[in-house]
PyMOL Python script that loads the backbone (N, CA, C, O; Angstrom):
from pymol import cmd

cmd.read_pdbstr("""\
ATOM      1  N   MET A   1     -22.650  35.473   3.428  1.00  0.00           N
ATOM      2  CA  MET A   1     -21.265  35.602   3.825  1.00  0.00           C
ATOM      3  C   MET A   1     -20.825  34.366   4.618  1.00  0.00           C
ATOM      4  O   MET A   1     -19.723  33.857   4.413  1.00  0.00           O
ATOM      5  N   ASN A   2     -21.668  33.896   5.502  1.00  0.00           N
ATOM      6  CA  ASN A   2     -21.338  32.733   6.317  1.00  0.00           C
ATOM      7  C   ASN A   2     -21.219  31.479   5.452  1.00  0.00           C
ATOM      8  O   ASN A   2     -20.395  30.608   5.732  1.00  0.00           O
ATOM      9  N   PHE A   3     -22.042  31.383   4.399  1.00  0.00           N
ATOM     10  CA  PHE A   3     -21.994  30.231   3.496  1.00  0.00           C
ATOM     11  C   PHE A   3     -20.653  30.163   2.783  1.00  0.00           C
ATOM     12  O   PHE A   3     -20.080  29.081   2.647  1.00  0.00           O
ATOM     13  N   LYS A   4     -20.143  31.305   2.325  1.00  0.00           N
ATOM     14  CA  LYS A   4     -18.854  31.331   1.625  1.00  0.00           C
ATOM     15  C   LYS A   4     -17.723  30.914   2.556  1.00  0.00           C
ATOM     16  O   LYS A   4     -16.792  30.223   2.143  1.00  0.00           O
ATOM     17  N   LYS A   5     -17.807  31.333   3.803  1.00  0.00           N
ATOM     18  CA  LYS A   5     -16.773  30.969   4.771  1.00  0.00           C
ATOM     19  C   LYS A   5     -16.794  29.463   5.033  1.00  0.00           C
ATOM     20  O   LYS A   5     -15.742  28.824   5.069  1.00  0.00           O
ATOM     21  N   ASN A   6     -17.976  28.900   5.215  1.00  0.00           N
ATOM     22  CA  ASN A   6     -18.106  27.459   5.433  1.00  0.00           C
ATOM     23  C   ASN A   6     -17.667  26.666   4.201  1.00  0.00           C
ATOM     24  O   ASN A   6     -17.015  25.628   4.319  1.00  0.00           O
ATOM     25  N   PHE A   7     -18.032  27.166   3.025  1.00  0.00           N
ATOM     26  CA  PHE A   7     -17.643  26.507   1.784  1.00  0.00           C
ATOM     27  C   PHE A   7     -16.131  26.504   1.627  1.00  0.00           C
ATOM     28  O   PHE A   7     -15.554  25.524   1.156  1.00  0.00           O
ATOM     29  N   GLY A   8     -15.501  27.576   2.014  1.00  0.00           N
ATOM     30  CA  GLY A   8     -14.039  27.660   1.958  1.00  0.00           C
ATOM     31  C   GLY A   8     -13.392  26.636   2.876  1.00  0.00           C
ATOM     32  O   GLY A   8     -12.393  26.017   2.511  1.00  0.00           O
ATOM     33  N   TRP A   9     -13.954  26.454   4.063  1.00  0.00           N
ATOM     34  CA  TRP A   9     -13.419  25.459   4.996  1.00  0.00           C
ATOM     35  C   TRP A   9     -13.592  24.042   4.458  1.00  0.00           C
ATOM     36  O   TRP A   9     -12.712  23.195   4.607  1.00  0.00           O
ATOM     37  N   ILE A  10     -14.741  23.799   3.830  1.00  0.00           N
ATOM     38  CA  ILE A  10     -14.988  22.476   3.251  1.00  0.00           C
ATOM     39  C   ILE A  10     -13.967  22.183   2.157  1.00  0.00           C
ATOM     40  O   ILE A  10     -13.409  21.087   2.102  1.00  0.00           O
ATOM     41  N   ILE A  11     -13.722  23.162   1.287  1.00  0.00           N
ATOM     42  CA  ILE A  11     -12.733  23.000   0.212  1.00  0.00           C
ATOM     43  C   ILE A  11     -11.349  22.756   0.807  1.00  0.00           C
ATOM     44  O   ILE A  11     -10.607  21.904   0.317  1.00  0.00           O
ATOM     45  N   ALA A  12     -10.996  23.490   1.850  1.00  0.00           N
ATOM     46  CA  ALA A  12      -9.686  23.332   2.486  1.00  0.00           C
ATOM     47  C   ALA A  12      -9.537  21.947   3.103  1.00  0.00           C
ATOM     48  O   ALA A  12      -8.476  21.332   2.988  1.00  0.00           O
ATOM     49  N   ILE A  13     -10.569  21.455   3.748  1.00  0.00           N
ATOM     50  CA  ILE A  13     -10.520  20.116   4.364  1.00  0.00           C
ATOM     51  C   ILE A  13     -10.395  19.038   3.294  1.00  0.00           C
ATOM     52  O   ILE A  13      -9.606  18.106   3.444  1.00  0.00           O
ATOM     53  N   VAL A  14     -11.165  19.156   2.218  1.00  0.00           N
ATOM     54  CA  VAL A  14     -11.101  18.175   1.133  1.00  0.00           C
ATOM     55  C   VAL A  14      -9.712  18.203   0.489  1.00  0.00           C
ATOM     56  O   VAL A  14      -9.137  17.147   0.223  1.00  0.00           O
ATOM     57  N   ALA A  15      -9.172  19.387   0.238  1.00  0.00           N
ATOM     58  CA  ALA A  15      -7.851  19.495  -0.381  1.00  0.00           C
ATOM     59  C   ALA A  15      -6.775  18.910   0.533  1.00  0.00           C
ATOM     60  O   ALA A  15      -5.857  18.237   0.064  1.00  0.00           O
ATOM     61  N   GLY A  16      -6.887  19.162   1.824  1.00  0.00           N
ATOM     62  CA  GLY A  16      -5.928  18.592   2.773  1.00  0.00           C
ATOM     63  C   GLY A  16      -5.996  17.084   2.815  1.00  0.00           C
ATOM     64  O   GLY A  16      -4.968  16.408   2.868  1.00  0.00           O
ATOM     65  N   THR A  17      -7.203  16.560   2.793  1.00  0.00           N
ATOM     66  CA  THR A  17      -7.389  15.108   2.805  1.00  0.00           C
ATOM     67  C   THR A  17      -6.806  14.476   1.543  1.00  0.00           C
ATOM     68  O   THR A  17      -6.160  13.430   1.609  1.00  0.00           O
ATOM     69  N   VAL A  18      -7.031  15.105   0.410  1.00  0.00           N
ATOM     70  CA  VAL A  18      -6.487  14.596  -0.851  1.00  0.00           C
ATOM     71  C   VAL A  18      -4.960  14.646  -0.828  1.00  0.00           C
ATOM     72  O   VAL A  18      -4.304  13.715  -1.296  1.00  0.00           O
ATOM     73  N   ALA A  19      -4.394  15.714  -0.293  1.00  0.00           N
ATOM     74  CA  ALA A  19      -2.937  15.819  -0.221  1.00  0.00           C
ATOM     75  C   ALA A  19      -2.348  14.730   0.669  1.00  0.00           C
ATOM     76  O   ALA A  19      -1.331  14.131   0.321  1.00  0.00           O
ATOM     77  N   ILE A  20      -2.967  14.473   1.796  1.00  0.00           N
ATOM     78  CA  ILE A  20      -2.480  13.427   2.701  1.00  0.00           C
ATOM     79  C   ILE A  20      -2.604  12.053   2.044  1.00  0.00           C
ATOM     80  O   ILE A  20      -1.680  11.242   2.110  1.00  0.00           O
ATOM     81  N   ALA A  21      -3.734  11.798   1.417  1.00  0.00           N
ATOM     82  CA  ALA A  21      -3.933  10.511   0.742  1.00  0.00           C
ATOM     83  C   ALA A  21      -2.914  10.320  -0.380  1.00  0.00           C
ATOM     84  O   ALA A  21      -2.405   9.215  -0.566  1.00  0.00           O
ATOM     85  N   SER A  22      -2.614  11.365  -1.118  1.00  0.00           N
ATOM     86  CA  SER A  22      -1.624  11.280  -2.192  1.00  0.00           C
ATOM     87  C   SER A  22      -0.237  10.988  -1.637  1.00  0.00           C
ATOM     88  O   SER A  22       0.502  10.179  -2.199  1.00  0.00           O
ATOM     89  N   ALA A  23       0.116  11.644  -0.538  1.00  0.00           N
ATOM     90  CA  ALA A  23       1.427  11.418   0.068  1.00  0.00           C
ATOM     91  C   ALA A  23       1.551   9.987   0.583  1.00  0.00           C
ATOM     92  O   ALA A  23       2.592   9.357   0.397  1.00  0.00           O
ATOM     93  N   VAL A  24       0.524   9.472   1.215  1.00  0.00           N
ATOM     94  CA  VAL A  24       0.554   8.098   1.729  1.00  0.00           C
ATOM     95  C   VAL A  24       0.655   7.111   0.567  1.00  0.00           C
ATOM     96  O   VAL A  24       1.419   6.149   0.640  1.00  0.00           O
ATOM     97  N   THR A  25      -0.099   7.338  -0.489  1.00  0.00           N
ATOM     98  CA  THR A  25      -0.059   6.460  -1.656  1.00  0.00           C
ATOM     99  C   THR A  25       1.329   6.462  -2.291  1.00  0.00           C
ATOM    100  O   THR A  25       1.860   5.404  -2.630  1.00  0.00           O
ATOM    101  N   ALA A  26       1.912   7.641  -2.451  1.00  0.00           N
ATOM    102  CA  ALA A  26       3.254   7.730  -3.026  1.00  0.00           C
ATOM    103  C   ALA A  26       4.265   7.001  -2.152  1.00  0.00           C
ATOM    104  O   ALA A  26       5.138   6.308  -2.674  1.00  0.00           O
ATOM    105  N   PHE A  27       4.165   7.142  -0.846  1.00  0.00           N
ATOM    106  CA  PHE A  27       5.077   6.458   0.071  1.00  0.00           C
ATOM    107  C   PHE A  27       4.946   4.953  -0.059  1.00  0.00           C
ATOM    108  O   PHE A  27       5.953   4.247  -0.119  1.00  0.00           O
ATOM    109  N   LEU A  28       3.716   4.449  -0.105  1.00  0.00           N
ATOM    110  CA  LEU A  28       3.500   3.012  -0.203  1.00  0.00           C
ATOM    111  C   LEU A  28       4.006   2.456  -1.537  1.00  0.00           C
ATOM    112  O   LEU A  28       4.580   1.368  -1.577  1.00  0.00           O
ATOM    113  N   ILE A  29       3.797   3.189  -2.610  1.00  0.00           N
ATOM    114  CA  ILE A  29       4.282   2.750  -3.921  1.00  0.00           C
ATOM    115  C   ILE A  29       5.808   2.722  -3.921  1.00  0.00           C
ATOM    116  O   ILE A  29       6.413   1.777  -4.427  1.00  0.00           O
ATOM    117  N   PHE A  30       6.431   3.755  -3.355  1.00  0.00           N
ATOM    118  CA  PHE A  30       7.892   3.810  -3.286  1.00  0.00           C
ATOM    119  C   PHE A  30       8.444   2.658  -2.454  1.00  0.00           C
ATOM    120  O   PHE A  30       9.431   2.028  -2.834  1.00  0.00           O
ATOM    121  N   LYS A  31       7.808   2.387  -1.327  1.00  0.00           N
ATOM    122  CA  LYS A  31       8.251   1.305  -0.453  1.00  0.00           C
ATOM    123  C   LYS A  31       8.125  -0.043  -1.164  1.00  0.00           C
ATOM    124  O   LYS A  31       9.031  -0.872  -1.078  1.00  0.00           O
ATOM    125  N   ASP A  32       7.011  -0.269  -1.866  1.00  0.00           N
ATOM    126  CA  ASP A  32       6.802  -1.514  -2.586  1.00  0.00           C
ATOM    127  C   ASP A  32       7.819  -1.674  -3.709  1.00  0.00           C
ATOM    128  O   ASP A  32       8.346  -2.766  -3.920  1.00  0.00           O
ATOM    129  N   LYS A  33       8.093  -0.593  -4.425  1.00  0.00           N
ATOM    130  CA  LYS A  33       9.076  -0.645  -5.508  1.00  0.00           C
ATOM    131  C   LYS A  33      10.457  -0.966  -4.966  1.00  0.00           C
ATOM    132  O   LYS A  33      11.190  -1.757  -5.559  1.00  0.00           O
ATOM    133  N   LYS A  34      10.814  -0.365  -3.856  1.00  0.00           N
ATOM    134  CA  LYS A  34      12.123  -0.629  -3.252  1.00  0.00           C
ATOM    135  C   LYS A  34      12.235  -2.095  -2.843  1.00  0.00           C
ATOM    136  O   LYS A  34      13.280  -2.719  -3.030  1.00  0.00           O
ATOM    137  N   LYS A  35      11.160  -2.639  -2.286  1.00  0.00           N
ATOM    138  CA  LYS A  35      11.155  -4.046  -1.875  1.00  0.00           C
ATOM    139  C   LYS A  35      11.326  -4.957  -3.095  1.00  0.00           C
ATOM    140  O   LYS A  35      12.096  -5.916  -3.048  1.00  0.00           O
ATOM    141  N   LYS A  36      10.608  -4.660  -4.186  1.00  0.00           N
ATOM    142  CA  LYS A  36      10.723  -5.458  -5.403  1.00  0.00           C
ATOM    143  C   LYS A  36      12.135  -5.383  -5.968  1.00  0.00           C
ATOM    144  O   LYS A  36      12.682  -6.398  -6.401  1.00  0.00           O
ATOM    145  N   ASP A  37      12.734  -4.190  -5.970  1.00  0.00           N
ATOM    146  CA  ASP A  37      14.093  -4.038  -6.477  1.00  0.00           C
ATOM    147  C   ASP A  37      15.080  -4.861  -5.655  1.00  0.00           C
ATOM    148  O   ASP A  37      15.981  -5.487  -6.214  1.00  0.00           O
ATOM    149  N   GLU A  38      14.920  -4.865  -4.346  1.00  0.00           N
ATOM    150  CA  GLU A  38      15.801  -5.645  -3.485  1.00  0.00           C
ATOM    151  C   GLU A  38      15.631  -7.139  -3.740  1.00  0.00           C
ATOM    152  O   GLU A  38      16.611  -7.884  -3.751  1.00  0.00           O
ATOM    153  N   GLU A  39      14.382  -7.579  -3.947  1.00  0.00           N
ATOM    154  CA  GLU A  39      14.131  -8.995  -4.235  1.00  0.00           C
ATOM    155  C   GLU A  39      14.742  -9.393  -5.572  1.00  0.00           C
ATOM    156  O   GLU A  39      15.322 -10.473  -5.691  1.00  0.00           O
ATOM    157  N   GLU A  40      14.619  -8.532  -6.579  1.00  0.00           N
ATOM    158  CA  GLU A  40      15.199  -8.825  -7.884  1.00  0.00           C
ATOM    159  C   GLU A  40      16.723  -8.884  -7.797  1.00  0.00           C
ATOM    160  O   GLU A  40      17.345  -9.754  -8.406  1.00  0.00           O
ATOM    161  N   LEU A  41      17.318  -7.974  -7.052  1.00  0.00           N
ATOM    162  CA  LEU A  41      18.764  -7.971  -6.885  1.00  0.00           C
ATOM    163  C   LEU A  41      19.219  -9.241  -6.169  1.00  0.00           C
ATOM    164  O   LEU A  41      20.211  -9.858  -6.556  1.00  0.00           O
ATOM    165  N   GLU A  42      18.499  -9.619  -5.138  1.00  0.00           N
ATOM    166  CA  GLU A  42      18.843 -10.847  -4.399  1.00  0.00           C
ATOM    167  C   GLU A  42      18.731 -12.058  -5.314  1.00  0.00           C
ATOM    168  O   GLU A  42      19.600 -12.929  -5.288  1.00  0.00           O
ATOM    169  N   HIS A  43      17.674 -12.131  -6.124  1.00  0.00           N
ATOM    170  CA  HIS A  43      17.499 -13.232  -7.068  1.00  0.00           C
ATOM    171  C   HIS A  43      18.643 -13.239  -8.086  1.00  0.00           C
ATOM    172  O   HIS A  43      19.203 -14.294  -8.384  1.00  0.00           O
ATOM    173  N   TYR A  44      18.982 -12.087  -8.606  1.00  0.00           N
ATOM    174  CA  TYR A  44      20.074 -11.995  -9.585  1.00  0.00           C
ATOM    175  C   TYR A  44      21.390 -12.464  -8.972  1.00  0.00           C
ATOM    176  O   TYR A  44      22.142 -13.204  -9.607  1.00  0.00           O
ATOM    177  N   LEU A  45      21.670 -12.039  -7.748  1.00  0.00           N
ATOM    178  CA  LEU A  45      22.910 -12.449  -7.088  1.00  0.00           C
ATOM    179  C   LEU A  45      22.922 -13.939  -6.819  1.00  0.00           C
ATOM    180  O   LEU A  45      23.949 -14.593  -6.999  1.00  0.00           O
ATOM    181  N   ASP A  46      21.793 -14.484  -6.391  1.00  0.00           N
ATOM    182  CA  ASP A  46      21.715 -15.924  -6.158  1.00  0.00           C
ATOM    183  C   ASP A  46      21.964 -16.717  -7.454  1.00  0.00           C
ATOM    184  O   ASP A  46      22.679 -17.720  -7.450  1.00  0.00           O
ATOM    185  N   CYS A  47      21.379 -16.264  -8.529  1.00  0.00           N
ATOM    186  CA  CYS A  47      21.544 -16.948  -9.810  1.00  0.00           C
ATOM    187  C   CYS A  47      22.954 -16.801 -10.357  1.00  0.00           C
ATOM    188  O   CYS A  47      23.478 -17.732 -10.969  1.00  0.00           O
ATOM    189  N   SER A  48      23.571 -15.657 -10.148  1.00  0.00           N
ATOM    190  CA  SER A  48      24.914 -15.435 -10.684  1.00  0.00           C
ATOM    191  C   SER A  48      25.956 -16.238  -9.912  1.00  0.00           C
ATOM    192  O   SER A  48      27.001 -16.579 -10.466  1.00  0.00           O
ATOM    193  N   ILE A  49      25.692 -16.545  -8.653  1.00  0.00           N
ATOM    194  CA  ILE A  49      26.615 -17.336  -7.855  1.00  0.00           C
ATOM    195  C   ILE A  49      26.600 -18.785  -8.331  1.00  0.00           C
ATOM    196  O   ILE A  49      27.640 -19.443  -8.348  1.00  0.00           O
ATOM    197  N   GLN A  50      25.444 -19.280  -8.711  1.00  0.00           N
ATOM    198  CA  GLN A  50      25.324 -20.683  -9.125  1.00  0.00           C
ATOM    199  C   GLN A  50      25.856 -20.841 -10.478  1.00  0.00           C
ATOM    200  O   GLN A  50      25.850 -21.948 -11.018  1.00  0.00           O
TER     201      GLN A  50
END
""", "prot")
cmd.dss("prot")
cmd.show_as("cartoon", "prot")
cmd.util.cbc("prot")
cmd.orient("prot")
């Protein structure tokens, strides 16, 4: 009985860690994409002015 309880906690900790890592990864990808989009827009505006 004690083994099942400990195993459940291990699964919960691993799942929580994976969820946090996924959220951080998604945030970083979104931030990088936004930065690239802003750089492309700035480049386009600079080129269109010339």
